[in-house]
CHARMM-style PDB file with segment names, atoms N, HN, CA, C and O in Angstrom:
ATOM      1  N   MET     1     -31.549  61.569 -40.247  1.00  0.00      PROA
ATOM      2  CA  MET     1     -32.059  61.732 -39.105  1.00  0.00      PROA
ATOM      3  C   MET     1     -33.213  60.258 -38.688  1.00  0.00      PROA
ATOM      4  O   MET     1     -34.277  59.840 -39.143  1.00  0.00      PROA
ATOM      5  N   ALA     2     -32.430  59.917 -37.774  1.00  0.00      PROA
ATOM      6  HN  ALA     2     -31.565  60.257 -37.404  1.00  0.00      PROA
ATOM      7  CA  ALA     2     -33.476  58.199 -37.507  1.00  0.00      PROA
ATOM      8  C   ALA     2     -34.838  58.732 -37.265  1.00  0.00      PROA
ATOM      9  O   ALA     2     -35.146  59.924 -37.239  1.00  0.00      PROA
ATOM     10  N   LYS     3     -35.592  57.745 -37.097  1.00  0.00      PROA
ATOM     11  HN  LYS     3     -35.341  56.777 -37.118  1.00  0.00      PROA
ATOM     12  CA  LYS     3     -37.123  58.051 -37.002  1.00  0.00      PROA
ATOM     13  C   LYS     3     -37.657  56.920 -35.410  1.00  0.00      PROA
ATOM     14  O   LYS     3     -37.641  55.701 -35.237  1.00  0.00      PROA
ATOM     15  N   PRO     4     -37.942  57.718 -34.807  1.00  0.00      PROA
ATOM     16  CA  PRO     4     -38.374  56.860 -33.333  1.00  0.00      PROA
ATOM     17  C   PRO     4     -38.926  55.984 -33.612  1.00  0.00      PROA
ATOM     18  O   PRO     4     -39.430  55.801 -34.719  1.00  0.00      PROA
ATOM     19  N   ALA     5     -38.980  54.886 -32.244  1.00  0.00      PROA
ATOM     20  HN  ALA     5     -38.570  55.035 -31.344  1.00  0.00      PROA
ATOM     21  CA  ALA     5     -39.212  53.198 -33.022  1.00  0.00      PROA
ATOM     22  C   ALA     5     -40.639  53.438 -32.744  1.00  0.00      PROA
ATOM     23  O   ALA     5     -41.204  54.192 -31.953  1.00  0.00      PROA
ATOM     24  N   GLU     6     -41.080  52.557 -33.646  1.00  0.00      PROA
ATOM     25  HN  GLU     6     -40.621  51.944 -34.289  1.00  0.00      PROA
ATOM     26  CA  GLU     6     -42.845  52.539 -32.847  1.00  0.00      PROA
ATOM     27  C   GLU     6     -43.290  50.838 -32.174  1.00  0.00      PROA
ATOM     28  O   GLU     6     -42.730  49.760 -32.376  1.00  0.00      PROA
ATOM     29  N   ALA     7     -43.910  51.008 -31.744  1.00  0.00      PROA
ATOM     30  HN  ALA     7     -44.365  51.883 -31.580  1.00  0.00      PROA
ATOM     31  CA  ALA     7     -44.678  49.734 -30.570  1.00  0.00      PROA
ATOM     32  C   ALA     7     -45.348  48.615 -31.874  1.00  0.00      PROA
ATOM     33  O   ALA     7     -46.280  48.732 -32.670  1.00  0.00      PROA
ATOM     34  N   ALA     8     -44.481  47.680 -31.633  1.00  0.00      PROA
ATOM     35  HN  ALA     8     -43.724  47.585 -30.986  1.00  0.00      PROA
ATOM     36  CA  ALA     8     -45.250  46.639 -32.526  1.00  0.00      PROA
ATOM     37  C   ALA     8     -46.730  46.545 -32.164  1.00  0.00      PROA
ATOM     38  O   ALA     8     -47.041  46.590 -30.974  1.00  0.00      PROA
ATOM     39  N   LEU     9     -47.656  46.418 -33.098  1.00  0.00      PROA
ATOM     40  HN  LEU     9     -47.404  46.381 -34.065  1.00  0.00      PROA
ATOM     41  CA  LEU     9     -48.876  46.106 -32.737  1.00  0.00      PROA
ATOM     42  C   LEU     9     -49.306  44.322 -32.873  1.00  0.00      PROA
ATOM     43  O   LEU     9     -48.859  43.645 -33.799  1.00  0.00      PROA
ATOM     44  N   CYS    10     -50.204  43.757 -31.823  1.00  0.00      PROA
ATOM     45  HN  CYS    10     -50.567  44.307 -31.071  1.00  0.00      PROA
ATOM     46  CA  CYS    10     -50.448  42.505 -31.845  1.00  0.00      PROA
ATOM     47  C   CYS    10     -51.542  42.418 -32.129  1.00  0.00      PROA
ATOM     48  O   CYS    10     -52.174  42.727 -31.119  1.00  0.00      PROA
ATOM     49  N   GLU    11     -52.454  42.089 -33.209  1.00  0.00      PROA
ATOM     50  HN  GLU    11     -51.941  41.839 -34.029  1.00  0.00      PROA
ATOM     51  CA  GLU    11     -53.879  41.934 -33.707  1.00  0.00      PROA
ATOM     52  C   GLU    11     -54.754  40.952 -32.623  1.00  0.00      PROA
ATOM     53  O   GLU    11     -54.455  39.768 -32.469  1.00  0.00      PROA
ATOM     54  N   ARG    12     -55.646  41.472 -32.043  1.00  0.00      PROA
ATOM     55  HN  ARG    12     -55.889  42.434 -32.169  1.00  0.00      PROA
ATOM     56  CA  ARG    12     -56.721  39.809 -31.936  1.00  0.00      PROA
ATOM     57  C   ARG    12     -58.287  39.893 -31.855  1.00  0.00      PROA
ATOM     58  O   ARG    12     -58.899  40.661 -31.113  1.00  0.00      PROA
ATOM     59  N   ARG    13     -58.876  38.942 -32.775  1.00  0.00      PROA
ATOM     60  HN  ARG    13     -58.378  38.318 -33.378  1.00  0.00      PROA
ATOM     61  CA  ARG    13     -60.581  38.913 -32.354  1.00  0.00      PROA
ATOM     62  C   ARG    13     -60.842  39.322 -31.564  1.00  0.00      PROA
ATOM     63  O   ARG    13     -60.569  38.654 -30.566  1.00  0.00      PROA
ATOM     64  N   SER    14     -61.507  40.596 -31.319  1.00  0.00      PROA
ATOM     65  HN  SER    14     -61.728  41.138 -32.129  1.00  0.00      PROA
ATOM     66  CA  SER    14     -62.519  41.205 -30.306  1.00  0.00      PROA
ATOM     67  C   SER    14     -63.150  40.523 -29.461  1.00  0.00      PROA
ATOM     68  O   SER    14     -64.199  40.064 -29.914  1.00  0.00      PROA
ATOM     69  N   LYS    15     -62.949  40.291 -28.490  1.00  0.00      PROA
ATOM     70  HN  LYS    15     -62.097  40.664 -28.122  1.00  0.00      PROA
ATOM     71  CA  LYS    15     -63.903  39.441 -27.451  1.00  0.00      PROA
ATOM     72  C   LYS    15     -65.308  40.132 -26.622  1.00  0.00      PROA
ATOM     73  O   LYS    15     -65.912  39.541 -25.727  1.00  0.00      PROA
ATOM     74  N   THR    16     -65.581  41.189 -27.022  1.00  0.00      PROA
ATOM     75  HN  THR    16     -65.091  41.670 -27.749  1.00  0.00      PROA
ATOM     76  CA  THR    16     -67.065  42.085 -26.551  1.00  0.00      PROA
ATOM     77  C   THR    16     -67.742  42.290 -27.818  1.00  0.00      PROA
ATOM     78  O   THR    16     -68.918  42.595 -27.621  1.00  0.00      PROA
ATOM     79  N   TRP    17     -67.393  42.229 -29.196  1.00  0.00      PROA
ATOM     80  HN  TRP    17     -66.438  41.982 -29.356  1.00  0.00      PROA
ATOM     81  CA  TRP    17     -67.874  42.585 -30.262  1.00  0.00      PROA
ATOM     82  C   TRP    17     -68.979  41.346 -30.496  1.00  0.00      PROA
ATOM     83  O   TRP    17     -68.729  40.188 -30.160  1.00  0.00      PROA
ATOM     84  N   THR    18     -69.842  41.631 -30.925  1.00  0.00      PROA
ATOM     85  HN  THR    18     -70.045  42.571 -31.197  1.00  0.00      PROA
ATOM     86  CA  THR    18     -70.880  40.364 -31.001  1.00  0.00      PROA
ATOM     87  C   THR    18     -71.619  40.517 -32.740  1.00  0.00      PROA
ATOM     88  O   THR    18     -72.201  41.574 -32.988  1.00  0.00      PROA
ATOM     89  N   GLY    19     -71.548  39.497 -33.776  1.00  0.00      PROA
ATOM     90  HN  GLY    19     -71.076  38.639 -33.574  1.00  0.00      PROA
ATOM     91  CA  GLY    19     -72.523  39.865 -35.089  1.00  0.00      PROA
ATOM     92  C   GLY    19     -70.990  40.057 -36.160  1.00  0.00      PROA
ATOM     93  O   GLY    19     -69.840  39.800 -35.805  1.00  0.00      PROA
ATOM     94  N   PRO    20     -71.381  40.511 -37.337  1.00  0.00      PROA
ATOM     95  CA  PRO    20     -70.803  40.931 -38.255  1.00  0.00      PROA
ATOM     96  C   PRO    20     -69.949  42.157 -38.011  1.00  0.00      PROA
ATOM     97  O   PRO    20     -70.107  42.517 -36.844  1.00  0.00      PROA
ATOM     98  N   CYS    21     -69.120  42.920 -38.655  1.00  0.00      PROA
ATOM     99  HN  CYS    21     -68.991  42.627 -39.602  1.00  0.00      PROA
ATOM    100  CA  CYS    21     -68.409  44.145 -38.441  1.00  0.00      PROA
ATOM    101  C   CYS    21     -68.166  44.542 -40.235  1.00  0.00      PROA
ATOM    102  O   CYS    21     -67.585  44.147 -41.245  1.00  0.00      PROA
ATOM    103  N   PHE    22     -69.016  45.530 -39.759  1.00  0.00      PROA
ATOM    104  HN  PHE    22     -69.488  45.851 -38.938  1.00  0.00      PROA
ATOM    105  CA  PHE    22     -69.224  46.511 -40.873  1.00  0.00      PROA
ATOM    106  C   PHE    22     -69.018  48.330 -40.866  1.00  0.00      PROA
ATOM    107  O   PHE    22     -69.194  49.068 -41.835  1.00  0.00      PROA
ATOM    108  N   VAL    23     -68.705  48.637 -39.817  1.00  0.00      PROA
ATOM    109  HN  VAL    23     -68.563  48.038 -39.029  1.00  0.00      PROA
ATOM    110  CA  VAL    23     -68.253  50.236 -39.553  1.00  0.00      PROA
ATOM    111  C   VAL    23     -66.758  49.753 -38.813  1.00  0.00      PROA
ATOM    112  O   VAL    23     -66.628  48.850 -37.987  1.00  0.00      PROA
ATOM    113  N   THR    24     -66.091  50.305 -39.161  1.00  0.00      PROA
ATOM    114  HN  THR    24     -66.197  51.039 -39.832  1.00  0.00      PROA
ATOM    115  CA  THR    24     -64.676  50.061 -38.517  1.00  0.00      PROA
ATOM    116  C   THR    24     -64.481  51.011 -37.500  1.00  0.00      PROA
ATOM    117  O   THR    24     -63.913  50.635 -36.474  1.00  0.00      PROA
ATOM    118  N   GLU    25     -64.971  52.553 -37.639  1.00  0.00      PROA
ATOM    119  HN  GLU    25     -65.432  52.859 -38.473  1.00  0.00      PROA
ATOM    120  CA  GLU    25     -65.415  53.094 -36.678  1.00  0.00      PROA
ATOM    121  C   GLU    25     -65.879  52.996 -35.176  1.00  0.00      PROA
ATOM    122  O   GLU    25     -65.355  53.459 -34.163  1.00  0.00      PROA
ATOM    123  N   ASP    26     -67.220  52.122 -35.374  1.00  0.00      PROA
ATOM    124  HN  ASP    26     -67.646  51.746 -36.197  1.00  0.00      PROA
ATOM    125  CA  ASP    26     -67.598  51.166 -34.296  1.00  0.00      PROA
ATOM    126  C   ASP    26     -67.005  50.288 -33.358  1.00  0.00      PROA
ATOM    127  O   ASP    26     -67.200  50.082 -32.160  1.00  0.00      PROA
ATOM    128  N   CYS    27     -66.070  49.724 -34.383  1.00  0.00      PROA
ATOM    129  HN  CYS    27     -65.912  49.891 -35.356  1.00  0.00      PROA
ATOM    130  CA  CYS    27     -65.167  48.761 -34.116  1.00  0.00      PROA
ATOM    131  C   CYS    27     -64.097  48.812 -33.095  1.00  0.00      PROA
ATOM    132  O   CYS    27     -63.983  48.157 -32.059  1.00  0.00      PROA
ATOM    133  N   ASP    28     -63.188  49.905 -33.703  1.00  0.00      PROA
ATOM    134  HN  ASP    28     -63.280  50.437 -34.545  1.00  0.00      PROA
ATOM    135  CA  ASP    28     -62.121  51.025 -33.072  1.00  0.00      PROA
ATOM    136  C   ASP    28     -63.169  51.495 -31.820  1.00  0.00      PROA
ATOM    137  O   ASP    28     -62.760  51.278 -30.680  1.00  0.00      PROA
ATOM    138  N   LYS    29     -64.039  51.910 -31.925  1.00  0.00      PROA
ATOM    139  HN  LYS    29     -64.372  52.086 -32.851  1.00  0.00      PROA
ATOM    140  CA  LYS    29     -64.463  52.834 -30.248  1.00  0.00      PROA
ATOM    141  C   LYS    29     -64.608  51.400 -29.439  1.00  0.00      PROA
ATOM    142  O   LYS    29     -63.916  51.193 -28.441  1.00  0.00      PROA
ATOM    143  N   GLN    30     -65.355  50.630 -29.830  1.00  0.00      PROA
ATOM    144  HN  GLN    30     -65.916  50.799 -30.640  1.00  0.00      PROA
ATOM    145  CA  GLN    30     -65.432  49.193 -28.782  1.00  0.00      PROA
ATOM    146  C   GLN    30     -64.545  48.908 -28.610  1.00  0.00      PROA
ATOM    147  O   GLN    30     -64.455  48.452 -27.470  1.00  0.00      PROA
ATOM    148  N   CYS    31     -63.445  48.888 -29.267  1.00  0.00      PROA
ATOM    149  HN  CYS    31     -63.518  49.259 -30.192  1.00  0.00      PROA
ATOM    150  CA  CYS    31     -62.115  47.972 -29.165  1.00  0.00      PROA
ATOM    151  C   CYS    31     -61.382  48.782 -27.942  1.00  0.00      PROA
ATOM    152  O   CYS    31     -61.095  48.312 -26.841  1.00  0.00      PROA
ATOM    153  N   ARG    32     -61.150  50.127 -28.415  1.00  0.00      PROA
ATOM    154  HN  ARG    32     -61.384  50.508 -29.309  1.00  0.00      PROA
ATOM    155  CA  ARG    32     -60.219  51.133 -27.422  1.00  0.00      PROA
ATOM    156  C   ARG    32     -61.260  51.339 -25.600  1.00  0.00      PROA
ATOM    157  O   ARG    32     -60.821  51.264 -24.452  1.00  0.00      PROA
ATOM    158  N   GLU    33     -62.646  51.595 -26.089  1.00  0.00      PROA
ATOM    159  HN  GLU    33     -63.003  51.656 -27.021  1.00  0.00      PROA
ATOM    160  CA  GLU    33     -63.475  51.836 -24.874  1.00  0.00      PROA
ATOM    161  C   GLU    33     -63.535  50.604 -24.202  1.00  0.00      PROA
ATOM    162  O   GLU    33     -62.479  50.582 -23.569  1.00  0.00      PROA
ATOM    163  N   ARG    34     -64.125  49.601 -23.973  1.00  0.00      PROA
ATOM    164  HN  ARG    34     -64.983  49.619 -24.487  1.00  0.00      PROA
ATOM    165  CA  ARG    34     -63.894  47.865 -23.286  1.00  0.00      PROA
ATOM    166  C   ARG    34     -62.906  47.336 -23.291  1.00  0.00      PROA
ATOM    167  O   ARG    34     -62.594  46.951 -22.164  1.00  0.00      PROA
ATOM    168  N   GLU    35     -61.892  47.003 -24.387  1.00  0.00      PROA
ATOM    169  HN  GLU    35     -62.145  47.316 -25.302  1.00  0.00      PROA
ATOM    170  CA  GLU    35     -60.700  46.324 -24.581  1.00  0.00      PROA
ATOM    171  C   GLU    35     -59.744  46.861 -23.761  1.00  0.00      PROA
ATOM    172  O   GLU    35     -59.084  46.207 -22.954  1.00  0.00      PROA
ATOM    173  N   GLY    36     -59.655  48.062 -23.956  1.00  0.00      PROA
ATOM    174  HN  GLY    36     -60.192  48.594 -24.612  1.00  0.00      PROA
ATOM    175  CA  GLY    36     -58.183  48.892 -23.370  1.00  0.00      PROA
ATOM    176  C   GLY    36     -57.358  48.694 -24.972  1.00  0.00      PROA
ATOM    177  O   GLY    36     -56.132  48.769 -24.895  1.00  0.00      PROA
ATOM    178  N   ALA    37     -57.769  48.521 -25.972  1.00  0.00      PROA
ATOM    179  HN  ALA    37     -58.766  48.459 -26.034  1.00  0.00      PROA
ATOM    180  CA  ALA    37     -56.718  48.254 -26.796  1.00  0.00      PROA
ATOM    181  C   ALA    37     -56.388  49.811 -27.558  1.00  0.00      PROA
ATOM    182  O   ALA    37     -57.060  50.815 -27.321  1.00  0.00      PROA
ATOM    183  N   SER    38     -55.431  49.779 -28.334  1.00  0.00      PROA
ATOM    184  HN  SER    38     -54.885  48.963 -28.526  1.00  0.00      PROA
ATOM    185  CA  SER    38     -54.740  50.907 -29.048  1.00  0.00      PROA
ATOM    186  C   SER    38     -55.478  51.770 -30.059  1.00  0.00      PROA
ATOM    187  O   SER    38     -55.489  52.990 -30.221  1.00  0.00      PROA
ATOM    188  N   SER    39     -56.515  50.090 -31.127  1.00  0.00      PROA
ATOM    189  HN  SER    39     -56.506  49.098 -30.996  1.00  0.00      PROA
ATOM    190  CA  SER    39     -57.506  50.718 -32.520  1.00  0.00      PROA
ATOM    191  C   SER    39     -58.164  49.109 -32.588  1.00  0.00      PROA
ATOM    192  O   SER    39     -57.772  47.996 -32.235  1.00  0.00      PROA
ATOM    193  N   GLY    40     -59.306  49.630 -33.205  1.00  0.00      PROA
ATOM    194  HN  GLY    40     -59.624  50.534 -33.491  1.00  0.00      PROA
ATOM    195  CA  GLY    40     -59.565  48.287 -33.860  1.00  0.00      PROA
ATOM    196  C   GLY    40     -60.149  48.730 -35.455  1.00  0.00      PROA
ATOM    197  O   GLY    40     -60.274  49.796 -36.059  1.00  0.00      PROA
ATOM    198  N   ALA    41     -60.405  47.385 -35.738  1.00  0.00      PROA
ATOM    199  HN  ALA    41     -60.303  46.519 -35.248  1.00  0.00      PROA
ATOM    200  CA  ALA    41     -60.513  47.736 -37.631  1.00  0.00      PROA
ATOM    201  C   ALA    41     -61.548  46.002 -37.652  1.00  0.00      PROA
ATOM    202  O   ALA    41     -61.530  44.912 -37.080  1.00  0.00      PROA
ATOM    203  N   CYS    42     -62.328  46.721 -38.702  1.00  0.00      PROA
ATOM    204  HN  CYS    42     -62.343  47.606 -39.167  1.00  0.00      PROA
ATOM    205  CA  CYS    42     -63.192  45.169 -39.271  1.00  0.00      PROA
ATOM    206  C   CYS    42     -62.073  44.681 -40.540  1.00  0.00      PROA
ATOM    207  O   CYS    42     -61.221  45.184 -41.273  1.00  0.00      PROA
ATOM    208  N   HSD    43     -62.569  43.641 -40.312  1.00  0.00      PROA
ATOM    209  HN  HSD    43     -63.261  43.233 -39.716  1.00  0.00      PROA
ATOM    210  CA  HSD    43     -61.583  42.188 -41.485  1.00  0.00      PROA
ATOM    211  C   HSD    43     -62.032  41.367 -41.386  1.00  0.00      PROA
ATOM    212  O   HSD    43     -62.724  40.915 -40.474  1.00  0.00      PROA
ATOM    213  N   ARG    44     -61.681  40.925 -42.482  1.00  0.00      PROA
ATOM    214  HN  ARG    44     -61.120  41.292 -43.223  1.00  0.00      PROA
ATOM    215  CA  ARG    44     -62.203  39.804 -43.070  1.00  0.00      PROA
ATOM    216  C   ARG    44     -61.850  38.403 -42.700  1.00  0.00      PROA
ATOM    217  O   ARG    44     -60.685  38.006 -42.711  1.00  0.00      PROA
ATOM    218  N   ASP    45     -62.850  37.673 -42.378  1.00  0.00      PROA
ATOM    219  HN  ASP    45     -63.796  37.996 -42.369  1.00  0.00      PROA
ATOM    220  CA  ASP    45     -62.248  36.779 -41.377  1.00  0.00      PROA
ATOM    221  C   ASP    45     -63.453  35.753 -41.947  1.00  0.00      PROA
ATOM    222  O   ASP    45     -64.651  36.021 -41.858  1.00  0.00      PROA
ATOM    223  N   GLY    46     -62.902  34.511 -42.558  1.00  0.00      PROA
ATOM    224  HN  GLY    46     -61.929  34.293 -42.630  1.00  0.00      PROA
ATOM    225  CA  GLY    46     -63.619  33.348 -43.194  1.00  0.00      PROA
ATOM    226  C   GLY    46     -64.451  34.133 -44.242  1.00  0.00      PROA
ATOM    227  O   GLY    46     -63.958  35.024 -44.933  1.00  0.00      PROA
ATOM    228  N   LEU    47     -65.525  33.809 -44.300  1.00  0.00      PROA
ATOM    229  HN  LEU    47     -65.926  33.086 -43.738  1.00  0.00      PROA
ATOM    230  CA  LEU    47     -66.691  34.338 -45.381  1.00  0.00      PROA
ATOM    231  C   LEU    47     -67.361  35.671 -44.496  1.00  0.00      PROA
ATOM    232  O   LEU    47     -68.394  36.144 -44.971  1.00  0.00      PROA
ATOM    233  N   GLY    48     -66.911  36.182 -43.455  1.00  0.00      PROA
ATOM    234  HN  GLY    48     -66.072  35.798 -43.070  1.00  0.00      PROA
ATOM    235  CA  GLY    48     -67.785  37.434 -43.340  1.00  0.00      PROA
ATOM    236  C   GLY    48     -66.454  38.394 -42.993  1.00  0.00      PROA
ATOM    237  O   GLY    48     -65.316  38.166 -43.403  1.00  0.00      PROA
ATOM    238  N   PHE    49     -66.889  39.610 -42.076  1.00  0.00      PROA
ATOM    239  HN  PHE    49     -67.813  39.795 -41.743  1.00  0.00      PROA
ATOM    240  CA  PHE    49     -65.927  40.428 -41.680  1.00  0.00      PROA
ATOM    241  C   PHE    49     -66.525  40.585 -39.858  1.00  0.00      PROA
ATOM    242  O   PHE    49     -67.680  40.647 -39.439  1.00  0.00      PROA
ATOM    243  N   ALA    50     -65.007  40.613 -38.982  1.00  0.00      PROA
ATOM    244  HN  ALA    50     -64.068  40.563 -39.323  1.00  0.00      PROA
ATOM    245  CA  ALA    50     -65.067  40.619 -37.719  1.00  0.00      PROA
ATOM    246  C   ALA    50     -64.332  41.259 -37.349  1.00  0.00      PROA
ATOM    247  O   ALA    50     -63.269  41.223 -37.970  1.00  0.00      PROA
ATOM    248  N   CYS    51     -64.398  42.013 -36.411  1.00  0.00      PROA
ATOM    249  HN  CYS    51     -65.261  42.043 -35.906  1.00  0.00      PROA
ATOM    250  CA  CYS    51     -63.910  43.111 -35.330  1.00  0.00      PROA
ATOM    251  C   CYS    51     -62.703  42.807 -34.572  1.00  0.00      PROA
ATOM    252  O   CYS    51     -62.627  42.287 -33.459  1.00  0.00      PROA
ATOM    253  N   PHE    52     -61.465  43.343 -35.595  1.00  0.00      PROA
ATOM    254  HN  PHE    52     -61.527  43.766 -36.499  1.00  0.00      PROA
ATOM    255  CA  PHE    52     -60.069  42.663 -34.617  1.00  0.00      PROA
ATOM    256  C   PHE    52     -59.572  44.215 -34.091  1.00  0.00      PROA
ATOM    257  O   PHE    52     -59.527  45.268 -34.727  1.00  0.00      PROA
ATOM    258  N   CYS    53     -59.183  43.892 -32.523  1.00  0.00      PROA
ATOM    259  HN  CYS    53     -59.219  43.036 -32.006  1.00  0.00      PROA
ATOM    260  CA  CYS    53     -57.886  44.854 -31.699  1.00  0.00      PROA
ATOM    261  C   CYS    53     -57.282  44.594 -31.738  1.00  0.00      PROA
ATOM    262  O   CYS    53     -56.970  43.405 -31.792  1.00  0.00      PROA
ATOM    263  N   PHE    54     -56.413  45.823 -31.743  1.00  0.00      PROA
ATOM    264  HN  PHE    54     -56.667  46.789 -31.699  1.00  0.00      PROA
ATOM    265  CA  PHE    54     -54.809  45.858 -31.909  1.00  0.00      PROA
ATOM    266  C   PHE    54     -54.449  46.445 -30.440  1.00  0.00      PROA
ATOM    267  O   PHE    54     -55.094  47.321 -29.863  1.00  0.00      PROA
ATOM    268  N   PHE    55     -53.235  45.758 -29.926  1.00  0.00      PROA
ATOM    269  HN  PHE    55     -52.711  45.047 -30.394  1.00  0.00      PROA
ATOM    270  CA  PHE    55     -52.147  45.888 -28.720  1.00  0.00      PROA
ATOM    271  C   PHE    55     -51.206  46.488 -28.868  1.00  0.00      PROA
ATOM    272  O   PHE    55     -51.156  47.055 -29.960  1.00  0.00      PROA
ATOM    273  N   ASN    56     -50.303  46.648 -28.166  1.00  0.00      PROA
ATOM    274  HN  ASN    56     -50.343  46.187 -27.279  1.00  0.00      PROA
ATOM    275  CA  ASN    56     -48.866  46.741 -27.960  1.00  0.00      PROA
ATOM    276  C   ASN    56     -48.673  45.943 -27.605  1.00  0.00      PROA
ATOM    277  O   ASN    56     -49.070  45.786 -26.450  1.00  0.00      PROA
ATOM    278  N   CYS    57     -47.844  44.665 -28.327  1.00  0.00      PROA
ATOM    279  HN  CYS    57     -47.522  44.793 -29.264  1.00  0.00      PROA
ATOM    280  CA  CYS    57     -47.059  43.867 -28.256  1.00  0.00      PROA
ATOM    281  C   CYS    57     -46.344  43.742 -26.849  1.00  0.00      PROA
ATOM    282  OT1 CYS    57     -45.469  42.895 -26.674  1.00  0.00      PROA
TER     283      CYS     57
END
Protein backbone atom coordinates (compact mmCIF):
# COMPACT_ATOMS: atom_id res chain seq x y z
CA UNK A 1 0.00 0.00 0.00
CA UNK A 2 1.40 3.42 -0.97
CA UNK A 3 2.11 6.06 1.64
CA UNK A 4 0.45 9.47 1.23
CA UNK A 5 2.81 12.09 -0.21
CA UNK A 6 4.21 14.52 2.33
CA UNK A 7 4.76 18.18 1.50
CA UNK A 8 8.39 19.15 1.14
CA UNK A 9 9.68 21.50 3.83
CA UNK A 10 11.82 24.55 3.16
CA UNK A 11 14.11 25.84 5.91
CA UNK A 12 14.73 29.52 6.62
CA UNK A 13 16.43 31.32 9.47
CA UNK A 14 13.83 32.96 11.70
CA UNK A 15 13.12 36.62 10.95
CA UNK A 16 11.77 37.32 14.46
CA UNK A 17 14.20 35.40 16.72
CA UNK A 18 17.00 37.38 18.38
CA UNK A 19 20.10 35.99 20.06
CA UNK A 20 21.35 32.42 20.24
CA UNK A 21 18.88 29.52 20.18
CA UNK A 22 19.19 26.96 22.97
CA UNK A 23 15.61 25.71 23.48
CA UNK A 24 14.07 24.15 20.37
CA UNK A 25 10.57 24.19 21.90
CA UNK A 26 10.72 28.01 22.23
CA UNK A 27 11.96 28.37 18.65
CA UNK A 28 9.21 26.05 17.42
CA UNK A 29 6.53 28.04 19.25
CA UNK A 30 7.77 31.37 17.92
CA UNK A 31 8.04 30.08 14.34
CA UNK A 32 4.48 28.75 14.47
CA UNK A 33 2.88 31.74 16.22
CA UNK A 34 4.79 34.70 14.76
CA UNK A 35 5.91 33.50 11.34
CA UNK A 36 3.18 31.04 10.33
CA UNK A 37 5.65 28.18 9.92
CA UNK A 38 4.81 24.51 10.27
CA UNK A 39 7.63 24.06 12.82
CA UNK A 40 10.93 25.44 14.07
CA UNK A 41 14.15 24.18 15.63
CA UNK A 42 17.56 25.31 16.88
CA UNK A 43 20.36 24.38 14.49
CA UNK A 44 24.08 25.11 14.34
CA UNK A 45 24.84 28.31 12.45
CA UNK A 46 28.49 29.29 12.25
CA UNK A 47 29.95 29.16 15.76
CA UNK A 48 26.60 29.16 17.56
CA UNK A 49 22.98 28.07 17.25
CA UNK A 50 20.14 29.93 15.55
CA UNK A 51 16.39 29.43 15.26
CA UNK A 52 15.28 28.07 11.89
CA UNK A 53 11.67 27.89 10.74
CA UNK A 54 10.26 25.25 8.39
CA UNK A 55 7.59 26.05 5.81
CA UNK A 56 5.79 23.97 3.19
CA UNK A 57 7.57 24.64 -0.11
